[in-house]
C-alpha positions as CSV (number, residue, x, y, z in Angstrom):
1,M,0.0,0.0,0.0
2,S,1.4,3.3,-1.0
3,H,0.6,6.3,1.2
4,A,0.1,9.7,-0.5
5,F,1.4,12.0,2.2
6,D,3.2,12.4,5.5
7,L,2.4,15.2,7.9
8,H,5.9,15.1,9.5
9,P,8.6,17.5,8.4
10,G,11.0,14.6,7.9
11,P,11.5,10.9,8.4
12,M,11.4,9.3,11.8
13,P,14.9,7.9,11.8
14,G,14.5,5.5,14.8
15,L,11.6,3.7,13.2
16,P,11.7,1.2,10.4
17,D,11.1,2.8,7.0
18,P,7.7,1.6,5.6
19,A,9.2,1.5,2.1
20,L,12.3,-0.5,3.1
21,D,10.9,-2.6,6.0
22,P,7.2,-3.0,5.2
23,Q,6.9,-6.1,7.4
24,F,6.8,-3.8,10.4
25,Y,3.6,-2.2,9.2
26,A,1.9,-5.1,7.3
27,G,-1.5,-5.8,8.7
28,V,-1.2,-3.3,11.6
29,Q,-4.5,-1.4,11.0
30,P,-6.9,-4.5,11.3
31,R,-5.0,-5.9,14.2
32,R,-5.0,-2.4,15.8
33,L,-8.8,-2.5,15.6
34,A,-8.9,-6.0,17.0
35,A,-6.6,-5.0,19.9
36,W,-8.9,-2.0,20.5
37,V,-11.9,-4.4,20.8
38,V,-10.0,-6.6,23.3
39,D,-9.0,-3.5,25.3
40,V,-12.6,-2.2,25.4
41,L,-13.7,-5.6,26.7
42,I,-10.9,-5.6,29.4
43,V,-12.0,-2.1,30.5
44,L,-15.6,-3.1,30.7
45,A,-14.8,-6.3,32.6
46,A,-12.9,-4.2,35.2
47,G,-15.0,-1.0,35.1
48,V,-18.6,-2.3,35.1
49,P,-18.3,-4.2,38.4
50,L,-16.4,-1.3,40.0
51,A,-19.0,1.2,38.9
52,L,-21.9,-1.1,40.0
53,A,-20.2,-1.7,43.4
54,F,-19.8,2.1,43.8
55,G,-23.4,2.5,42.9
56,L,-24.5,0.0,45.5
57,L,-22.3,1.6,48.2
58,T,-23.9,5.0,47.5
59,L,-27.4,3.6,47.4
60,G,-27.7,4.2,43.7
61,L,-26.4,7.8,43.6
62,G,-23.0,6.7,42.4
63,L,-24.5,5.2,39.3
64,A,-24.6,8.7,37.9
65,L,-20.8,8.5,37.8
66,F,-20.9,5.2,35.8
67,P,-19.5,6.8,32.5
68,L,-16.8,8.7,34.5
69,I,-15.7,5.5,36.3
70,L,-15.4,3.6,33.0
71,L,-13.5,6.5,31.5
72,G,-11.1,6.6,34.5
73,V,-10.6,2.8,34.4
74,G,-9.9,3.0,30.7
75,F,-7.5,5.9,31.1
76,L,-5.5,4.3,33.9
77,Y,-5.4,0.9,32.1
78,R,-4.0,2.5,28.9
79,V,-1.4,4.7,30.7
80,A,-0.2,1.8,32.9
81,T,0.0,-0.8,30.2
82,I,1.5,1.5,27.5
83,A,4.0,2.9,30.0
84,G,4.9,-0.6,31.2
85,G,5.5,-2.2,27.8
86,S,4.7,0.3,25.1
87,A,1.4,-1.6,24.4
88,T,-1.9,-2.4,26.0
89,W,-2.8,-6.0,26.6
90,G,-4.8,-6.1,23.4
91,M,-1.9,-4.7,21.4
92,R,0.4,-7.3,23.0
93,L,-2.1,-10.1,22.1
94,F,-1.9,-9.0,18.5
95,G,1.8,-8.5,18.4
96,L,1.7,-4.7,18.2
97,E,3.5,-1.9,20.0
98,L,3.8,1.8,20.0
99,R,7.2,3.4,19.4
100,R,8.6,6.9,19.5
101,A,10.2,8.5,16.4
102,D,13.6,7.6,17.9
103,G,12.5,3.9,17.9
104,A,12.3,3.7,21.7
105,P,9.3,2.3,23.5
106,L,6.9,4.9,25.0
107,D,8.0,6.3,28.4
108,P,5.5,7.1,31.1
109,M,5.0,10.7,30.1
110,T,4.5,9.9,26.4
111,A,2.1,7.1,27.4
112,L,0.2,9.7,29.5
113,L,0.1,12.2,26.7
114,H,-0.8,9.6,24.1
115,T,-3.7,8.3,26.3
116,A,-4.9,11.9,26.9
117,L,-5.0,12.6,23.2
118,Y,-6.6,9.2,22.4
119,T,-9.3,10.0,25.0
120,V,-10.1,13.4,23.4
121,A,-10.1,11.7,19.9
122,I,-12.3,8.8,20.9
123,G,-14.8,11.2,22.6
124,T,-15.2,13.4,19.6
125,A,-16.6,11.7,16.4
126,V,-15.0,14.2,13.9
127,I,-11.6,14.0,15.5
128,Q,-11.8,10.2,15.7
129,L,-12.7,10.0,12.0
130,F,-9.7,12.1,11.1
131,S,-7.6,9.9,13.4
132,I,-8.8,6.7,11.6
133,G,-8.2,8.4,8.3
134,G,-4.6,9.2,9.3
135,M,-4.1,5.5,10.1
136,L,-5.2,4.6,6.6
137,V,-3.3,7.3,4.6
138,T,-0.1,8.4,6.4
139,R,3.2,6.8,5.6
140,Y,3.6,5.3,9.1
141,G,-0.2,4.6,9.6
142,Q,-0.6,7.1,12.3
143,G,-3.7,8.3,14.1
144,L,-3.8,11.9,15.4
145,P,-2.2,11.1,18.8
146,D,0.6,9.4,16.9
147,L,1.0,12.3,14.5
148,L,1.1,14.9,17.3
149,L,3.5,12.9,19.5
150,R,5.6,11.4,16.6
151,T,4.8,7.8,17.6
152,A,3.8,4.9,15.4
153,M,2.2,1.5,15.9
154,I,4.4,-1.3,14.5
155,N,4.5,-5.1,14.5
156,R,6.5,-6.0,17.6
157,P,10.1,-6.7,16.6
158,S,11.5,-10.1,17.5
159,D,14.6,-8.4,19.1
């Protein structure tokens, strides 16, 4: 697949070049979607019981916070797993990981920023559509958080 444009001012020298090492980017988008589904299921499995328990403890009043509890669980899950291994559990299941432009795994601050940008994108339909579009047309297959932070999703190297 040939990508028409790249929003970066230059190459990302620490990452494999998609033209020279396409195996690092082959099949990433559909597996990224599958990983996202797994991550959503993990967040629901942890967040729903927590939110229900909080609702019971507050005699139902806490159920009003149900969406915020799920959002918080998802945010903490993404930050912790990406900071701890440059991939969520869903990404790891499908052999994917996020890397910075210098090729390094994401550090805790970059994981926090990536998750914050992801949260804004996922909560805003238009931004999310642009993010998905970026994954399909940019050279490194990057969504908006990736473009802004100069990160990319790649197939996990065998090191």
